[in-house]
N, C-alpha and C positions, 0 to 999 in steps of 0.2 A: 773515884773521879768520874763525875757525870757531866756530860756536855749537852746543852739543849740549845737549839736554834729555832726561832719562830719568825715567820714571814707572813705578811698580810697584803691583800690587794683588793681594791674595789673593782668589780667586773660588771659591765653593763649588759647583763644577761640574767635570766631567772636562775634560782638555785637548781631547779629541775634540769635546765639545759646544761648547766655547768656539771652537775652530777652525772648526767648521761655521758658527757665527754670524758670525765675523769675515770669512770668505771668501765669504759669500753677498752679493756686491757689490750686487745689485739691492735687497736688503733693508736695506742700511745706513742710508738716510734715515729708515726707520721705527724703526731700532734705536738710532742715535746722534743725539741732539738737535742736535749741532753740524754734522752733514752735511745740507746742503739738497737736493742732487741728486747722482746718480751716473749716468753714461752709460758702459756697458760697450762697449769698442771692439773686442774680440776674441771669437771663438767658443770654445766648449769650456769646460772646468772651470778652476778656479783653479790656475795653474801658472806656471813661468818663462815670461816673454813675455806674460802676461796684461796688458792695458792698459785703463785706464778714466780718465774725467774725473770729478773729485770737486770739488763746490762746497761751500765752508764759509763761515761768517761768522767773521771774525777781525779784531781791531783796528777794529771798527765798520764793516767793509765786506766784501762777498762777494768771495771769490777762488776761481778755478777752476784746478786743477793737473791735468796729465795724468800719471798714475802708471803705472809699468811694474814688474812683478815681476821681480826679478833673482835671488832665491834662494827656493826653496820646498821645505821639508822637513816635510810634514804628519805629525802635528799639533804639531810642535815649534817651527817658526820660518819666517818669511818676511821678505824684505827688498824694498824698492821704491826706485826713483829717480824724481825729477821735477826739473824746472828751468825757471825763467822769470826774466825781468828781471835777468839777469846772475848768478843764483845757482843752485847745485845743491843739491837736498834729498835726503838719504838717510834712510829710515825702516826700522826693524826691529822686528818683534814676535816675542817668544819666549814659549813656554808651558812651564812646568816643573811636572810632577806633584808634588803635595804631599799624600801620604796618599790614601786612597780617596775619590774624588769631589771632589777639590779641586786647584787649581793656582795658581801664581803667574804672572800675566801681566805682562810687562815690555814697555813701548813706548819706543823711543828715536827721536829726530829730530835730524838734524844738518844745518845750513845752512852752506854755504861759498861763496865767490865762484867763479864759473865760471872755468876756466883762462883766464889772460890778463886777468882783470878785477881791479881794485884798488878796493875800496870807499872812499869818502870819509868825512869826519867825520859827516855826517848818517846815512849807512848804519850806522855803528858805534853811534850813539845808538838808531836804530830797531831794531838787532839786540838790544839789551838789553830794550827794551820788547816786541819780538817774542818773545824767549825766555820772558818771563813769560807772555805770552798763549798761546804754544804749550803751556807746562807746564800751564796752567789748562785748556786745551782737551783735552789728552791725559788729564788726570785725570778730566775730565767724561766722556770717551769710555769710560774704564775703569769708571766708576761706572754709566753707562748700560748697558754690556755686562753687568756683574755683575747689575744688576736684571733684565735680560732672561733670562739663562741660569740664574739662581738661582731664578727663579719656577717653581712647579710647573706653570704653564699654558703 
């Protein structure tokens, strides 16, 4: 049972400006209303191997996941992996230039059982509710990001 959610938004800012905001991990709680806390676990800039703990509120409770960057192609794309409670979470962010000073930001999230795990009926029901909550959360992240980078200040 694999669940994937994809959200896109056009943003009136260059891919470089959007990339800088997205990869400034310490700033994310001030930028994205859904992110409560970020604890960066590695030294250096944003690159393959960068790890952080991100705490969000989802489905009425706070959840913390440890994220690891698995792909990093500035300013076009990055991917992360996380996993807890018997699931693996893969996320990908892509930026596609669209004319001068604009881009399309695409965020995808895939949840699947960890190898050797088979979810029961309750997990399948929760997956549907979780997919809706994740879609709403991703859409809000993109909205927050657009407001931050499109602002002249």
